[in-house]
C-alpha positions in Angstrom: -14.2 -0.5 -13.7 -15.4 3.1 -13.4 -17.3 4.8 -16.2 -14.9 6.4 -18.7 -15.1 9.8 -20.2 -16.7 10.1 -23.7 -13.3 10.7 -25.3 -11.6 7.9 -23.4 -10.2 4.6 -24.9 -12.2 1.6 -23.7 -9.5 -0.9 -24.7 -6.7 1.0 -22.8 -8.9 1.3 -19.7 -9.6 -2.4 -19.7 -5.9 -3.2 -20.2 -4.9 -1.0 -17.3 -7.5 -2.7 -15.1 -6.1 -6.1 -16.0 -2.6 -4.9 -15.1 -3.8 -3.6 -11.8 -5.4 -6.9 -11.0 -2.0 -8.5 -10.5 -0.4 -8.1 -7.1 -0.8 -9.4 -3.6 -2.6 -12.8 -3.7 -3.0 -12.5 -7.5 0.5 -13.2 -8.7 -0.9 -15.2 -11.6 -4.3 -15.1 -13.3 -6.4 -17.1 -15.6 -8.7 -15.5 -18.1 -11.7 -16.1 -15.9 -10.0 -14.7 -12.8 -8.9 -11.6 -14.7 -12.4 -11.1 -16.0 -14.0 -11.4 -12.5 -11.5 -9.1 -10.9 -11.8 -6.4 -13.5 -15.6 -6.8 -14.2 -15.1 -7.2 -17.9 -16.1 -10.0 -20.2 -14.0 -13.1 -20.6 -13.4 -12.2 -24.3 -12.2 -8.7 -23.3 -10.0 -10.0 -20.5 -8.5 -12.6 -22.9 -7.7 -10.0 -25.5 -6.0 -7.8 -22.9 -4.0 -10.6 -21.5 -2.8 -11.9 -24.8 -1.9 -8.4 -26.0 0.1 -7.8 -22.8 1.8 -11.2 -23.3 2.6 -10.3 -26.9 4.2 -7.0 -25.8 6.3 -8.8 -23.2 4.6 -7.6 -20.0 3.2 -11.0 -19.2 4.2 -14.6 -19.6 1.7 -17.4 -20.5 2.0 -21.1 -19.8 -1.2 -22.0 -21.6 -3.4 -21.3 -18.6 -1.9 -18.8 -16.2 -0.6 -15.3 -17.0 2.2 -13.9 -14.9 3.9 -10.5 -14.9 7.4 -10.3 -16.4 10.2 -7.9 -15.3 9.2 -5.6 -18.2 6.1 -4.7 -16.0 8.5 -2.8 -13.7 8.8 -0.1 -16.4 5.3 1.0 -15.7 5.8 1.6 -12.0 9.3 3.0 -12.7 7.8 5.8 -14.7 6.2 7.1 -11.5 9.1 6.4 -9.2 11.6 8.1 -11.6 9.5 11.3 -12.0 7.3 11.8 -8.9 8.9 14.1 -6.4 7.5 12.4 -3.2 9.6 9.2 -3.3 12.8 11.1 -4.2 12.2 13.7 -1.4 11.4 10.9 1.1 14.3 8.6 0.5 17.0 10.5 2.5 14.6 10.7 5.5 13.7 7.0 5.2 17.4 6.1 5.2 18.1 8.3 8.2 15.3 6.8 10.2 16.4 3.3 9.2 20.0 4.0 10.3 18.7 5.3 13.7 16.3 2.5 14.3 18.0 -0.4 12.7 14.7 -1.5 11.1 13.2 -1.1 7.6 11.3 2.2 7.0 8.8 2.8 4.3 6.5 5.4 2.7 3.0 4.7 1.6 0.2 6.6 -0.1 -3.6 6.1 -0.4 -4.9 4.1 -3.3 -8.6 3.1 -3.4 -8.8 1.3 0.0 -5.2 0.2 -0.1 -1.9 1.5 1.3 0.5 1.6 -1.6 4.3 1.6 -0.9 6.2 4.1 -3.0 9.6 4.3 -1.2 11.6 2.2 1.2 14.9 1.9 3.0 15.5 -1.7 3.8 17.4 -2.9 6.8 20.0 -5.6 6.2 18.4 -8.7 7.7 18.3 -12.4 6.8 14.5 -12.4 7.0 12.7 -9.5 5.2 9.2 -8.3 6.2 7.8 -8.9 2.8 6.9 -5.2 2.1 8.4 -3.8 -1.1 8.0 -0.8 -3.4 4.8 -1.3 -5.3 3.2 -3.6 -2.7 -0.3 -2.9 -1.5 -1.6 -3.6 2.0 -5.3 -3.5 3.0 -6.0 -0.3 4.8 -8.2 -1.7 7.6 -5.4 -3.8 9.2 -2.1 -2.0 8.3 -0.5 0.8 10.3 -0.1 2.9 7.2 -3.6 2.3 6.1 -5.1 3.5 9.4 -3.0 6.7 9.2 -4.1 7.3 5.7 -7.7 6.6 6.5 -7.5 9.1 9.3 -6.4 11.8 6.8 -9.3 11.2 4.3 -12.1 13.6 3.8 -15.0 12.8 6.0 -17.3 11.6 3.2 -14.6 9.3 1.7 -13.9 7.8 5.1 -17.6 7.2 5.7 -17.9 5.5 2.4 -15.0 3.2 3.2 -16.4 2.3 6.6 -19.9 1.7 5.1 -18.5 -0.7 2.5 -17.1 -3.1 5.1 -16.4 -6.7 4.2 -12.8 -6.6 5.1 -10.8 -9.9 5.1 -9.4 -11.4 8.3 -5.7 -11.9 7.9 -5.0 -13.3 11.4 -6.9 -13.8 14.7 -5.9 -10.2 15.6 -7.3 -8.5 12.4 -9.9 -5.9 13.0 -12.9 -6.7 10.7 -15.9 -5.0 12.2 -16.9 -1.5 11.2 -16.9 -0.3 14.8 -13.4 -1.7 15.5 -11.9 -0.2 12.4 -13.6 3.2 13.0 -12.2 3.3 16.5 -8.7 2.5 15.3 -8.9 5.3 12.7 -10.3 7.7 15.3 -7.4 6.8 17.6 -4.9 7.3 14.8 -6.3 10.8 14.1 -6.2 11.8 17.8 -2.8 10.3 18.7 -0.9 11.1 15.4 0.2 7.5 14.9 -1.2 4.0 14.3 0.0 0.5 14.9 -0.6 -3.0 13.5 0.3 -5.7 15.9 0.1 -9.1 14.2 -3.0 -7.9 12.3 -1.5 -8.5 8.9 0.9 -11.4 9.7 1.7 -13.3 12.8 5.1 -12.3 14.3 5.1 -8.9 12.6 4.2 -5.4 14.0 4.4 -2.0 12.6 3.9 1.7 13.5 3.1 4.5 11.1 2.9 8.3 11.4 1.3 10.8 8.9 3.3 13.0 6.5 1.5 16.4 6.3 2.1 18.9 3.6 2.2 22.7 4.1 -1.6 22.8 4.0 -2.0 20.2 6.7 -3.2 17.5 4.4 -2.1 13.9 4.9 -0.2 13.0 1.7 1.6 9.9 2.9 2.3 7.6 5.9 5.8 6.8 7.0 6.2 3.4 8.8 8.6 1.1 10.5 8.0 -2.6 10.5 9.7 -5.2 12.7 9.5 -8.6 14.2 7.6 -9.1 17.5 10.7 -11.1 18.7 13.0 -8.0 18.3 10.8 -5.1 19.4 8.0 -4.8 21.9 4.9 -2.8 21.4 6.1 -0.4 24.1 9.4 0.1 22.4 7.8 0.7 19.1 5.6 3.4 20.6 8.0 5.1 23.0 11.3 4.9 21.1 10.5 4.4 17.5 7.6 6.7 17.1 9.4 10.0 18.0 12.2 9.3 15.5 9.7 8.4 12.8 7.6 11.5 13.6 10.6 13.8 13.4 11.5 12.5 10.0 7.9 12.7 8.7 7.8 16.3 9.9 11.0 17.2 8.1 9.8 15.6 4.9 6.5 17.5 5.2 8.3 20.8 5.2 9.6 20.0 1.7 6.1 19.4 0.3 
């Protein structure tokens, strides 16, 4: 947890940290796991978890705490009021209809690519990405695009931290490899993730720039390696995605 302002509420800050600990591989947490992930004491983590359970945001089986549907209200407050997801949705739908594949929008969040809007293709097997999901920046197409748009100092800090997990045999985990991928994304205007996150899945992402030329989001398409080749993704999918990202950027 970062140091709070003098007028801040320590209890609220700890509770929000516990809420943010859920997600990805942490679909359920014990008191000890929550304390470790949030860097608070076990007593503080226990109080936060029990309070959230009492309020209906978590369920508790005696050992593990799990989010309930009520937790969706917290994310819904952003999705219902923030302009970016609403502005993006028509463009995501248009790109999906042209490509026949799911198209998403992600923003940067402390080393993660956070998905805030999505147009899902109707397929029997989904790609697993959903609104509110986070993907590690070092091995996701959206993450590489967002990294390429960071201020130089922030990117340098991310690269210096290192320690990225290997998701598959194709995952880039060395500082040099990740730095090269980010540099390539900045120069080419797009990034790919070819089975780096999950075997059998590949994705391509392009930046969404606002009127001042800042990268505010990444628009991506994800597909199965059995349906779309890397060449098709680059030569056919990229121009359509880039056009929609440009149109969205003109509204920002």
